[in-house]
Backbone as JSON, one array per atom type, in Angstrom:
{
  "sequence": "MTVATPAVSPLRRRMIDDMTLRNLSPATQRSYLHAVAKFSRHFDCSPDRLGLEDVRAFQVYLVSQGISWPALNQTVCALRFFYGVTLNRAEIPERIAYARTPRKLPTILSADEVVRFLEAVPSLKARAALTTAYAAGLRASESASLKIADIDSDRMVILVRHGKGAKDRTVMLSPQLLGILRTYWRLARPTSWLFPGRGDKPIDVQVLHSACRSATKAAELTKKVSVHTLRHSFATHLLESGVDIRVIQVLLGHANLSTTARYTQVATTMIAKTQSPFDRLSLEVVPPG",
  "N": [[126.66, -52.2, 109.77], [129.73, -53.39, 111.51], [131.14, -53.35, 114.36], [134.79, -53.74, 115.03], [136.33, -55.54, 117.18], [138.45, -55.32, 120.09], [141.72, -57.23, 119.1], [142.26, -60.44, 121.14], [145.5, -61.65, 122.5], [146.7, -64.55, 122.78], [148.11, -65.66, 124.96], [147.07, -64.04, 126.8], [144.57, -64.55, 126.76], [144.52, -67.19, 128.07], [145.34, -66.04, 130.41], [143.77, -64.99, 131.68], [141.38, -66.9, 131.07], [143.16, -68.84, 133.35], [142.51, -67.62, 135.67], [139.87, -66.86, 135.45], [139.01, -69.98, 136.59], [140.14, -70.03, 138.63], [138.47, -68.63, 139.8], [138.91, -65.79, 140.76], [137.65, -62.05, 141.34], [136.48, -60.12, 139.1], [137.26, -57.24, 139.73], [139.71, -58.65, 140.66], [141.07, -59.33, 138.52], [140.77, -57.23, 136.52], [142.49, -56.06, 137.92], [145.02, -57.88, 137.75], [145.76, -57.82, 134.89], [145.65, -55.94, 134.33], [148.88, -55.02, 135.09], [150.37, -56.53, 134.01], [150.26, -56.03, 132.01], [150.66, -53.36, 132.11], [153.82, -54.06, 132.96], [154.29, -55.65, 130.0], [154.24, -53.21, 128.75], [156.39, -51.3, 129.87], [159.32, -53.27, 129.08], [158.47, -53.23, 126.73], [157.97, -55.52, 125.32], [157.45, -58.9, 124.94], [155.63, -60.5, 128.01], [156.31, -63.46, 128.47], [158.53, -63.56, 127.26], [160.25, -62.72, 129.53], [162.37, -62.57, 132.79], [163.43, -63.22, 135.95], [165.12, -61.21, 136.46], [164.07, -58.83, 135.1], [161.76, -58.42, 136.07], [162.62, -57.58, 138.52], [163.73, -55.19, 138.32], [161.89, -53.84, 136.92], [159.92, -53.31, 139.16], [161.73, -52.07, 141.33], [162.03, -50.14, 138.81], [158.67, -48.96, 140.09], [158.79, -48.41, 142.51], [160.96, -46.3, 142.33], [159.65, -44.81, 140.92], [156.9, -43.67, 142.69], [155.41, -45.39, 143.57], [152.7, -46.58, 144.94], [152.62, -49.06, 148.0], [150.95, -50.98, 148.51], [149.77, -50.68, 146.01], [151.88, -51.77, 145.0], [152.42, -53.85, 146.13], [150.64, -55.31, 145.39], [151.23, -55.8, 141.85], [153.03, -57.18, 142.83], [151.53, -59.45, 143.5], [150.08, -60.5, 140.84], [152.35, -60.53, 139.08], [153.33, -62.68, 140.35], [150.74, -64.83, 139.76], [151.08, -64.78, 137.1], [153.78, -65.59, 136.84], [153.55, -67.96, 137.79], [151.22, -69.73, 137.68], [150.16, -68.77, 134.94], [152.08, -69.11, 133.22], [153.05, -71.5, 134.47], [155.42, -71.59, 135.32], [157.11, -72.68, 137.92], [159.0, -71.74, 139.84], [159.56, -69.26, 140.12], [157.98, -67.61, 140.98], [158.24, -67.78, 144.3], [160.15, -65.94, 144.42], [159.9, -63.59, 143.82], [159.85, -60.84, 145.68], [157.51, -59.58, 147.96], [156.91, -55.98, 149.46], [157.67, -54.69, 151.77], [155.23, -53.6, 154.0], [154.37, -50.36, 155.13], [153.3, -50.77, 158.68], [150.28, -48.95, 159.72], [148.17, -47.89, 162.48], [144.54, -48.36, 161.97], [142.56, -45.93, 161.25], [139.52, -44.37, 163.9], [136.23, -44.14, 164.35], [134.34, -42.53, 167.05], [131.34, -43.16, 168.98], [129.75, -41.21, 168.76], [131.0, -39.48, 166.8], [130.47, -40.92, 164.61], [127.6, -40.81, 164.88], [127.41, -38.14, 163.84], [129.06, -38.36, 161.6], [126.88, -39.91, 159.58], [124.65, -38.61, 159.6], [125.02, -37.12, 158.25], [125.15, -37.59, 155.61], [124.75, -37.38, 152.49], [122.26, -38.15, 150.58], [119.27, -40.08, 150.64], [120.03, -43.01, 149.9], [122.58, -43.43, 149.69], [123.31, -42.73, 152.98], [121.33, -44.83, 154.23], [123.28, -46.9, 152.79], [125.58, -46.85, 154.08], [124.99, -46.91, 156.61], [124.27, -49.38, 157.07], [127.1, -50.09, 156.15], [128.78, -49.5, 158.89], [127.2, -50.69, 160.66], [126.94, -53.68, 160.67], [129.65, -53.88, 159.61], [130.81, -54.22, 157.35], [132.59, -55.24, 154.13], [133.06, -51.64, 151.38], [132.43, -52.95, 149.0], [130.77, -55.24, 149.72], [128.37, -53.87, 150.61], [127.49, -52.25, 149.13], [126.36, -54.29, 147.04], [124.45, -56.48, 148.38], [121.1, -57.2, 148.26], [118.06, -57.82, 148.52], [117.05, -59.85, 149.01], [118.82, -61.33, 150.5], [118.42, -60.0, 153.87], [117.79, -61.48, 156.72], [115.31, -61.14, 158.61], [114.14, -63.13, 160.05], [115.88, -64.8, 161.17], [117.32, -62.6, 162.31], [120.08, -62.39, 160.79], [122.37, -60.93, 158.05], [123.13, -61.95, 154.69], [126.38, -62.23, 154.09], [127.55, -62.31, 150.64], [130.0, -63.64, 148.25], [132.27, -62.51, 149.58], [135.46, -61.3, 150.63], [138.03, -62.84, 148.94], [135.61, -64.6, 147.37], [133.98, -65.72, 149.42], [131.35, -66.61, 151.2], [129.83, -64.81, 154.04], [127.59, -64.74, 157.23], [126.56, -62.14, 158.99], [126.06, -59.84, 162.07], [122.29, -58.81, 162.38], [121.54, -56.22, 163.53], [118.25, -55.15, 165.34], [117.59, -52.53, 165.85], [119.27, -51.51, 163.01], [117.47, -52.68, 161.83], [114.82, -52.0, 161.72], [115.75, -49.25, 160.67], [116.2, -50.49, 157.7], [114.1, -51.16, 157.0], [112.42, -48.73, 156.99], [113.78, -47.2, 154.91], [113.34, -48.61, 153.1], [110.43, -48.3, 152.53], [110.33, -45.7, 152.06], [111.99, -45.96, 149.21], [111.68, -48.32, 147.9], [113.09, -50.3, 146.68], [113.93, -52.92, 144.48], [115.05, -54.84, 143.7], [117.6, -55.16, 144.04], [119.38, -54.03, 147.01], [120.34, -51.56, 147.29], [119.83, -49.47, 144.68], [121.57, -49.24, 141.62], [122.49, -47.45, 138.55], [120.1, -48.96, 135.75], [120.46, -52.56, 135.63], [121.74, -52.41, 138.16], [123.8, -52.79, 140.61], [124.44, -50.0, 143.3], [126.84, -48.2, 142.66], [129.92, -48.0, 143.75], [131.7, -46.3, 143.84], [129.69, -43.75, 144.74], [129.49, -44.42, 147.29], [132.22, -43.72, 148.42], [132.08, -41.17, 147.53], [129.61, -39.92, 148.51], [130.87, -40.6, 151.48], [133.12, -38.19, 151.74], [131.69, -35.86, 151.31], [130.19, -36.29, 153.32], [132.01, -36.53, 155.54], [132.82, -33.48, 154.9], [130.58, -32.02, 155.78], [130.09, -32.98, 158.11], [132.27, -31.59, 159.3], [134.38, -32.75, 160.82], [137.11, -33.41, 162.03], [138.91, -36.11, 161.2], [140.21, -38.2, 158.94], [137.65, -40.08, 156.52], [136.53, -43.13, 155.2], [134.34, -45.66, 153.64], [135.93, -48.29, 154.64], [136.84, -46.42, 157.23], [134.56, -46.58, 158.79], [134.29, -49.48, 159.08], [136.06, -50.74, 160.13], [135.63, -48.65, 162.49], [133.17, -49.76, 163.15], [134.15, -52.52, 164.5], [136.04, -51.75, 166.42], [134.64, -51.27, 168.11], [132.7, -53.24, 168.91], [135.1, -54.57, 170.18], [135.31, -52.93, 172.23], [133.41, -53.35, 173.86], [133.27, -55.77, 174.34], [133.09, -58.29, 172.94], [134.17, -61.46, 172.01], [137.24, -61.28, 170.64], [137.73, -63.39, 168.26], [135.06, -63.76, 167.29], [134.89, -61.52, 166.65], [136.4, -61.5, 164.42], [135.29, -63.6, 162.45], [133.37, -62.22, 161.69], [134.21, -60.09, 160.07], [135.15, -61.35, 158.07], [137.49, -62.02, 158.26], [140.6, -63.56, 157.3], [143.02, -64.29, 158.65], [143.43, -63.85, 162.23], [145.51, -62.5, 163.32], [145.14, -59.69, 161.58], [142.59, -59.54, 163.04], [143.66, -58.87, 165.37], [144.96, -55.8, 165.06], [143.0, -54.71, 165.81], [143.48, -54.75, 168.79], [144.79, -52.21, 169.37], [144.06, -50.17, 169.24], [141.75, -50.43, 170.56], [139.6, -48.46, 173.04], [138.23, -48.77, 175.83], [137.15, -51.49, 177.62], [134.2, -52.44, 178.13], [132.26, -55.04, 179.82], [129.72, -55.89, 177.51], [127.83, -57.89, 174.95], [126.3, -56.52, 173.67], [125.32, -55.69, 169.95], [127.3, -52.76, 168.65], [125.63, -50.71, 167.32], [123.52, -50.74, 168.55], [123.61, -48.84, 170.89], [123.63, -46.22, 169.84], [122.09, -43.32, 168.48], [120.6, -42.96, 166.13], [119.08, -41.74, 163.35], [116.96, -43.01, 160.29], [116.33, -41.03, 157.86], [114.5, -38.9, 155.26], [117.06, -37.39, 154.19], [117.48, -33.42, 154.89]],
  "CA": [[128.78, -51.98, 109.97], [130.03, -54.28, 112.54], [132.12, -53.04, 115.14], [135.28, -54.43, 115.63], [136.6, -55.56, 118.53], [140.03, -55.46, 120.18], [142.02, -58.54, 119.26], [142.79, -60.75, 122.54], [146.48, -62.12, 122.28], [146.54, -66.01, 123.3], [148.68, -65.2, 126.45], [146.05, -62.29, 127.38], [143.48, -65.07, 127.02], [145.14, -67.93, 128.71], [145.39, -66.27, 131.91], [141.22, -64.63, 132.09], [141.01, -68.51, 131.53], [143.2, -69.35, 134.54], [141.89, -66.32, 136.78], [138.35, -67.12, 136.04], [138.88, -71.16, 136.75], [140.01, -69.97, 140.23], [137.12, -67.95, 140.57], [138.98, -64.47, 140.98], [136.78, -61.56, 141.24], [136.76, -59.2, 137.83], [138.16, -56.04, 140.06], [141.22, -58.86, 140.7], [141.53, -59.97, 137.45], [141.3, -56.64, 135.75], [143.79, -55.64, 138.52], [146.6, -58.93, 137.07], [146.09, -57.86, 133.59], [146.32, -54.32, 133.79], [149.78, -54.68, 135.83], [151.37, -57.62, 133.59], [150.23, -54.95, 130.49], [152.42, -52.13, 132.31], [155.23, -54.71, 132.85], [155.12, -55.79, 129.4], [154.9, -52.1, 128.4], [157.9, -51.22, 130.33], [159.95, -52.99, 128.44], [158.06, -53.35, 124.45], [158.09, -56.9, 124.7], [155.61, -60.18, 125.44], [155.59, -60.84, 128.85], [156.46, -64.55, 128.47], [159.99, -63.42, 127.63], [160.86, -61.52, 130.26], [162.26, -63.34, 133.28], [163.14, -62.6, 137.04], [165.96, -59.73, 136.87], [163.57, -57.93, 134.64], [160.31, -58.58, 137.3], [163.22, -57.5, 139.53], [163.98, -53.97, 137.37], [160.2, -53.49, 136.87], [159.81, -53.58, 140.87], [162.99, -50.9, 141.42], [161.2, -48.54, 138.65], [158.31, -48.78, 140.37], [158.95, -47.57, 143.92], [161.14, -44.68, 141.94], [157.82, -43.63, 140.44], [156.55, -43.04, 144.52], [154.32, -46.1, 143.37], [152.52, -47.15, 147.03], [153.4, -49.92, 148.84], [149.26, -51.36, 148.65], [150.2, -51.01, 144.46], [152.93, -52.24, 144.5], [152.37, -55.37, 145.71], [149.05, -55.89, 144.01], [151.55, -55.78, 140.89], [153.68, -58.44, 142.63], [150.59, -60.75, 142.95], [149.9, -60.19, 139.19], [152.9, -61.02, 138.09], [153.34, -64.09, 140.7], [150.49, -65.7, 139.13], [151.14, -64.71, 135.66], [154.47, -66.51, 136.22], [153.19, -69.27, 138.78], [149.76, -70.29, 136.93], [149.72, -68.83, 133.27], [153.51, -68.93, 132.38], [153.88, -72.43, 135.19], [157.28, -71.55, 135.98], [156.85, -72.58, 139.76], [160.57, -71.61, 140.12], [159.72, -67.65, 139.8], [157.05, -66.53, 141.92], [158.51, -67.16, 145.44], [161.45, -65.11, 144.39], [159.04, -62.09, 143.26], [159.55, -60.63, 146.84], [156.39, -58.42, 148.82], [157.17, -55.1, 150.06], [157.3, -54.59, 153.51], [154.43, -52.55, 153.38], [153.92, -49.72, 156.67], [151.64, -50.8, 159.37], [149.45, -47.8, 160.44], [147.02, -48.05, 162.76], [143.14, -47.49, 161.63], [141.22, -44.89, 162.03], [138.57, -45.04, 164.36], [135.18, -43.05, 164.77], [133.25, -42.01, 168.41], [129.92, -43.58, 168.85], [129.22, -39.71, 168.53], [131.2, -38.94, 165.71], [129.78, -41.96, 163.4], [126.57, -40.44, 164.18], [127.42, -37.07, 163.06], [128.64, -38.2, 160.28], [125.91, -40.53, 158.76], [123.64, -37.72, 159.09], [125.92, -35.59, 157.57], [125.98, -38.19, 154.29], [123.74, -36.49, 151.42], [120.97, -38.42, 150.1], [118.76, -41.35, 151.47], [120.36, -44.23, 149.84], [123.7, -43.8, 150.6], [122.88, -42.94, 153.83], [121.41, -46.58, 153.95], [123.97, -47.9, 152.5], [126.19, -46.7, 154.71], [124.88, -47.09, 157.94], [124.37, -50.62, 157.37], [127.91, -50.55, 156.4], [129.25, -49.85, 160.06], [126.08, -51.89, 161.53], [126.74, -54.85, 159.9], [130.76, -54.37, 159.36], [131.04, -54.13, 155.24], [133.58, -53.51, 152.74], [131.77, -51.08, 150.62], [131.61, -53.47, 147.66], [129.84, -56.31, 150.27], [126.88, -52.94, 150.85], [126.7, -52.09, 147.97], [125.79, -55.43, 146.82], [123.3, -56.55, 149.29], [119.75, -57.78, 147.72], [116.63, -57.43, 149.77], [116.76, -60.79, 149.79], [120.1, -61.02, 151.64], [118.46, -59.29, 154.8], [116.72, -62.13, 156.98], [114.5, -60.91, 159.67], [113.49, -64.52, 160.8], [117.34, -64.93, 161.65], [118.62, -61.55, 162.46], [121.48, -61.98, 159.96], [123.17, -60.77, 156.48], [124.05, -62.95, 154.35], [127.05, -61.34, 153.04], [127.59, -63.17, 149.5], [131.35, -63.35, 147.62], [132.84, -61.14, 150.21], [136.58, -61.03, 150.29], [137.71, -64.39, 148.21], [134.67, -65.35, 147.27], [133.28, -66.11, 150.21], [129.65, -66.13, 152.11], [129.34, -65.16, 155.4], [126.66, -64.45, 158.08], [126.83, -60.84, 159.61], [125.13, -59.47, 162.77], [121.2, -57.55, 161.84], [120.73, -55.64, 164.51], [117.13, -54.6, 165.83], [117.92, -51.15, 164.97], [119.33, -51.61, 161.32], [116.4, -53.82, 160.84], [114.26, -50.69, 161.34], [116.55, -49.05, 159.5], [116.02, -50.46, 156.62], [112.7, -50.77, 156.79], [112.03, -46.97, 157.33], [114.49, -46.92, 154.29], [112.8, -49.43, 151.94], [109.06, -48.24, 152.67], [110.38, -44.5, 151.11], [112.78, -46.25, 148.43], [110.81, -49.5, 147.13], [113.99, -50.98, 145.8], [112.85, -54.6, 144.29], [115.54, -57.03, 143.27], [119.07, -54.93, 144.59], [118.72, -53.18, 148.22], [120.33, -50.04, 147.22], [119.48, -50.13, 143.45], [121.98, -47.93, 140.2], [121.66, -47.32, 136.79], [119.98, -49.59, 135.12], [119.39, -53.79, 136.68], [123.09, -53.14, 138.6], [123.71, -52.54, 142.22], [125.09, -49.06, 143.37], [128.12, -48.21, 142.48], [130.65, -47.8, 145.43], [132.47, -44.65, 143.84], [128.65, -43.17, 144.82], [129.52, -44.45, 148.61], [133.14, -42.83, 148.45], [132.0, -39.9, 147.27], [129.07, -39.32, 150.07], [131.55, -40.07, 152.76], [133.98, -37.07, 151.67], [131.07, -34.42, 151.51], [129.97, -36.31, 154.94], [133.2, -35.74, 156.32], [133.34, -32.52, 155.4], [129.53, -31.7, 156.59], [130.37, -33.07, 159.25], [132.9, -31.36, 160.12], [134.97, -34.05, 160.79], [139.2, -33.74, 161.28], [139.26, -37.46, 160.44], [139.73, -38.83, 157.26], [136.72, -41.25, 156.86], [136.16, -43.76, 154.49], [133.61, -46.81, 153.85], [136.26, -49.16, 155.62], [137.11, -46.56, 158.32], [133.11, -47.69, 159.7], [134.36, -50.86, 159.37], [137.84, -50.11, 161.64], [134.72, -48.22, 164.29], [132.44, -51.57, 163.92], [135.45, -54.08, 165.02], [136.96, -51.81, 167.4], [133.41, -50.62, 169.01], [132.68, -54.88, 169.0], [135.73, -55.07, 171.47], [135.49, -52.48, 173.75], [132.2, -53.9, 174.17], [133.24, -56.96, 175.31], [133.19, -59.51, 172.86], [135.43, -62.16, 171.57], [138.05, -61.61, 169.14], [137.45, -64.83, 167.47], [133.87, -63.91, 166.76], [134.77, -60.24, 165.57], [136.94, -62.06, 163.22], [134.13, -64.3, 161.64], [131.83, -61.51, 161.25], [134.71, -59.5, 159.43], [135.43, -62.62, 157.51], [139.21, -62.15, 158.47], [141.51, -65.1, 156.86], [143.57, -64.43, 160.09], [143.37, -63.72, 163.61], [146.52, -60.99, 163.09], [144.58, -59.25, 160.86], [141.42, -58.71, 163.38], [144.6, -58.04, 166.29], [145.75, -55.27, 165.52], [142.13, -53.59, 166.73], [143.02, -54.51, 170.43], [145.6, -51.67, 169.65], [143.45, -48.82, 169.26], [140.59, -50.02, 171.83], [140.59, -47.57, 175.19], [137.77, -49.67, 176.66], [136.47, -53.45, 177.91], [133.11, -53.26, 179.38], [131.77, -56.23, 179.41], [128.96, -56.27, 177.31], [128.24, -58.22, 174.15], [125.56, -56.01, 172.57], [125.83, -54.51, 168.68], [127.78, -51.33, 168.67], [124.81, -50.16, 166.98], [122.44, -50.43, 169.19], [123.92, -47.63, 171.65], [123.77, -45.05, 169.0], [120.14, -42.94, 168.67], [120.16, -42.74, 164.66], [117.44, -41.85, 163.12], [117.33, -42.81, 158.62], [114.99, -39.66, 157.38], [114.84, -38.26, 154.19], [117.99, -35.89, 154.41], [116.91, -32.26, 154.39]],
  "C": [[128.84, -52.3, 111.23], [131.03, -53.62, 113.17], [133.52, -53.76, 115.86], [135.78, -54.58, 117.07], [137.98, -56.04, 119.13], [140.27, -57.04, 120.33], [142.7, -59.19, 120.84], [143.86, -61.59, 122.15], [146.26, -63.83, 123.24], [147.19, -66.1, 124.43], [147.66, -64.66, 126.96], [144.77, -63.45, 127.72], [143.77, -66.45, 127.77], [145.71, -67.54, 130.42], [144.49, -65.41, 132.42], [141.32, -65.93, 132.09], [141.18, -68.59, 132.97], [142.71, -68.96, 135.72], [140.29, -67.05, 137.11], [137.89, -68.51, 136.51], [139.17, -71.07, 138.19], [139.13, -68.92, 140.62], [137.83, -66.21, 141.68], [137.87, -63.12, 140.32], [137.21, -60.54, 139.64], [137.4, -58.25, 138.65], [139.48, -56.94, 140.13], [141.28, -58.94, 139.15], [141.66, -58.54, 136.16], [142.41, -55.61, 136.15], [144.94, -56.5, 137.67], [146.13, -58.45, 136.05], [146.43, -56.51, 133.22], [148.18, -54.18, 134.38], [150.64, -55.8, 135.0], [150.97, -56.52, 132.67], [151.3, -53.88, 130.59], [153.62, -53.06, 132.26], [155.53, -55.01, 131.68], [155.63, -54.57, 128.62], [155.98, -51.31, 128.25], [159.31, -51.86, 129.43], [159.99, -54.11, 126.93], [158.32, -55.06, 124.43], [157.23, -57.69, 125.08], [156.41, -60.64, 126.91], [156.25, -62.42, 129.58], [158.14, -64.29, 127.73], [161.01, -63.23, 128.6], [161.07, -62.5, 131.68], [162.17, -62.47, 134.81], [163.62, -60.56, 137.01], [164.85, -58.69, 136.42], [162.06, -57.96, 135.5], [161.33, -57.48, 138.15], [163.49, -55.32, 139.47], [162.55, -53.64, 137.37], [160.26, -52.64, 138.25], [160.56, -51.79, 141.31], [162.16, -49.59, 140.08], [159.77, -48.33, 139.13], [158.17, -48.01, 141.5], [159.88, -46.44, 143.6], [160.35, -44.39, 141.32], [157.43, -43.03, 141.44], [155.34, -43.72, 144.28], [153.57, -46.2, 145.19], [152.39, -48.69, 147.14], [151.76, -50.77, 148.4], [149.45, -51.58, 146.46], [150.74, -51.6, 144.62], [153.21, -54.14, 144.26], [151.3, -55.95, 145.49], [149.83, -55.92, 142.78], [152.39, -57.17, 141.41], [153.32, -59.71, 142.78], [150.26, -61.01, 141.41], [150.92, -61.04, 138.59], [153.74, -62.92, 138.82], [152.4, -65.39, 140.1], [150.37, -65.69, 137.82], [152.5, -65.98, 135.64], [154.46, -68.71, 136.93], [152.05, -70.43, 138.01], [149.73, -70.17, 135.47], [150.91, -69.4, 132.66], [153.96, -70.5, 133.14], [155.38, -72.11, 135.17], [157.02, -71.72, 137.35], [157.92, -71.45, 140.72], [160.75, -70.01, 140.29], [159.22, -67.57, 141.48], [157.36, -66.52, 143.83], [159.33, -66.6, 145.37], [161.44, -63.83, 144.4], [158.82, -61.49, 144.62], [158.43, -59.58, 147.14], [157.28, -57.37, 149.47], [156.7, -55.28, 150.86], [156.15, -53.55, 153.88], [154.29, -51.74, 154.89], [153.11, -50.05, 157.75], [150.98, -49.58, 160.36], [148.44, -48.27, 161.31], [146.04, -46.92, 162.16], [142.22, -45.87, 162.66], [139.84, -44.57, 162.49], [137.52, -43.77, 165.19], [134.73, -43.46, 166.31], [131.93, -43.03, 168.13], [129.08, -42.25, 168.41], [129.49, -39.62, 167.3], [130.45, -40.17, 164.11], [128.13, -41.94, 163.45], [126.5, -39.49, 163.48], [127.42, -37.7, 161.57], [128.12, -39.11, 159.32], [124.94, -40.24, 158.14], [123.77, -36.77, 158.84], [125.71, -36.41, 155.65], [124.44, -37.79, 153.56], [122.19, -36.93, 151.01], [121.13, -40.2, 150.87], [119.21, -42.5, 151.44], [121.55, -44.77, 150.1], [123.78, -43.8, 152.22], [122.53, -43.74, 154.33], [122.47, -47.12, 154.54], [125.08, -48.17, 153.67], [126.46, -47.12, 156.41], [125.09, -48.44, 157.94], [125.87, -51.38, 157.06], [129.02, -50.63, 157.86], [127.51, -50.53, 160.95], [126.46, -53.51, 161.77], [129.09, -54.68, 159.61], [131.48, -54.6, 157.76], [132.01, -53.31, 155.12], [132.35, -52.46, 151.99], [131.85, -51.72, 149.78], [130.9, -54.81, 148.25], [128.25, -55.26, 150.51], [126.32, -52.79, 150.45], [125.94, -53.11, 146.77], [124.97, -56.18, 146.97], [122.36, -56.76, 148.28], [118.92, -58.33, 149.24], [116.33, -59.16, 150.39], [117.61, -61.71, 150.75], [119.72, -60.77, 153.49], [117.48, -60.18, 155.55], [116.66, -62.29, 158.42], [114.24, -61.88, 160.21], [114.77, -64.39, 161.61], [117.96, -64.23, 162.75], [119.91, -61.69, 161.5], [121.14, -61.2, 158.76], [123.59, -61.61, 156.25], [124.71, -61.89, 153.43], [127.56, -62.71, 151.91], [128.94, -62.9, 148.76], [131.43, -62.11, 147.99], [134.27, -61.53, 150.09], [137.35, -63.01, 149.8], [137.35, -65.35, 148.0], [134.42, -65.85, 147.9], [132.7, -65.71, 150.46], [130.25, -66.05, 153.68], [128.08, -64.77, 156.11], [127.33, -63.43, 158.81], [125.52, -60.89, 160.68], [123.78, -58.76, 161.93], [120.85, -57.34, 163.1], [119.79, -55.1, 164.71], [116.8, -53.24, 165.18], [118.12, -50.71, 163.21], [118.66, -52.42, 160.53], [115.45, -52.62, 161.14], [114.61, -49.63, 160.55], [115.88, -49.34, 158.09], [114.67, -50.99, 155.84], [112.18, -49.75, 156.69], [112.72, -46.94, 155.36], [113.67, -47.78, 153.03], [111.09, -48.77, 152.02], [108.82, -46.25, 151.58], [111.25, -44.75, 149.57], [112.04, -46.62, 147.25], [111.74, -50.12, 146.49], [113.34, -52.55, 145.78], [113.76, -55.27, 143.97], [117.24, -56.05, 144.34], [118.71, -54.66, 145.8], [119.39, -52.42, 148.18], [120.89, -49.62, 145.05], [121.04, -48.65, 142.81], [121.57, -47.97, 139.63], [121.24, -48.71, 136.64], [119.39, -50.87, 135.92], [121.32, -53.79, 137.36], [122.95, -51.97, 139.92], [124.38, -50.76, 142.35], [126.34, -48.9, 143.27], [129.32, -47.92, 143.62], [131.91, -46.85, 145.19], [131.63, -43.82, 144.68], [129.29, -43.39, 146.18], [130.62, -43.35, 149.09], [133.01, -41.62, 148.28], [130.95, -39.02, 148.11], [130.1, -39.73, 151.46], [132.39, -38.82, 152.52], [132.67, -35.9, 151.81], [130.02, -35.07, 152.7], [130.89, -36.16, 155.81], [133.2, -34.2, 156.28], [131.93, -31.43, 155.91], [129.43, -31.36, 157.47], [131.25, -32.45, 160.39], [134.43, -32.4, 160.94], [137.05, -33.7, 160.54], [139.72, -34.72, 161.06], [139.1, -37.51, 159.58], [138.98, -39.86, 157.21], [135.92, -41.99, 155.4], [134.85, -45.11, 154.5], [134.2, -47.97, 155.06], [137.27, -48.14, 157.01], [135.78, -47.22, 159.28], [133.59, -48.6, 160.39], [134.99, -51.25, 160.31], [136.84, -49.91, 162.91], [134.51, -49.5, 164.16], [133.11, -52.36, 165.02], [135.95, -53.41, 166.49], [135.46, -51.15, 168.58], [132.81, -52.19, 169.97], [133.43, -54.96, 170.56], [135.92, -54.63, 172.2], [133.87, -52.64, 173.67], [131.94, -55.6, 174.71], [133.37, -58.54, 174.44], [134.34, -59.88, 171.85], [135.9, -61.74, 170.24], [138.12, -62.35, 168.13], [136.31, -64.35, 166.96], [133.84, -62.59, 166.08], [135.4, -61.01, 164.01], [135.79, -63.02, 162.42], [133.62, -63.23, 160.8], [132.84, -60.19, 160.08], [134.7, -60.13, 158.34], [137.45, -62.28, 156.84], [139.89, -63.4, 157.8], [142.45, -65.51, 158.14], [143.28, -63.37, 161.19], [144.43, -62.59, 163.68], [145.73, -60.11, 162.55], [143.8, -58.39, 162.03], [142.02, -58.35, 164.82], [144.25, -57.24, 166.09], [144.39, -54.26, 165.83], [142.32, -53.24, 168.13], [144.57, -53.29, 170.92], [145.57, -50.39, 169.39], [142.01, -49.39, 170.22], [140.98, -49.27, 172.76], [139.74, -48.46, 176.16], [137.32, -51.18, 176.98], [135.37, -53.37, 178.27], [132.46, -54.13, 179.09], [130.01, -56.51, 179.38], [128.89, -56.91, 175.54], [126.71, -58.04, 173.3], [126.48, -55.33, 170.89], [126.45, -53.01, 169.02], [126.25, -50.41, 168.11], [124.01, -49.77, 167.95], [122.96, -49.36, 170.43], [123.55, -46.69, 171.04], [122.09, -44.77, 168.88], [120.19, -42.41, 166.99], [119.16, -42.9, 164.04], [117.67, -42.08, 161.38], [115.87, -42.2, 158.34], [115.25, -39.92, 156.89], [115.49, -37.15, 154.54], [117.31, -34.69, 154.28], [117.05, -31.3, 155.23]]
}
């Protein structure tokens, strides 16, 4: 008995092909398809029959439903791609307005808070992954996707493959982090993925997010901590150590210096040092217990 697979419309297939040709990540593709499908369902009409006024009405509807500003702008990105690329209607995308997202200062942990947080992470694998995220300034997906071969102890760098925008970059590998990862490897013995998940897949980022929530509670931190909080803390601690902001921009993989410059609003001191902030911590990675 064969199981029938859902039919994919020619329009949806064309959009998938357009996104694939432009090397959009699988997560971005899913997000764009979901947004266009929701747009179509709202009007109960094929999206290629809808126009700019329909887009505007849909945006007003989403705002009335309390959608977050990042989610609204993700929808805008999806519709701009759909009209501009898939439908080749170049006059429409530039008239689909982005929402002006309120800019909030990022949450930053002190060095002591970072130690308390990481020591409270409930599992060895998650602790090592989150330690790496902080020590190298990685996004959750970047930390989860590391392979053993990406750790270059000869050059003391970590290769980050397919970061945001599908761009590769190298980041610092501090001696302390290298020692921690070697201890972790001896205990966990991963073979391909540095932080393996189920089957032949890397650890799921949701596991890291869950570990963050558990560790925040266990460490009795009043701040809300996510993987990105560790990345923000990494950048701010580097800035406070006197590292040039343009170097930090490269390490974080930011396309624009203005994105990195916001850390100048939360940095509290400018000490003339250039070492990795992780080298100033006393964290040891041992099996939680």
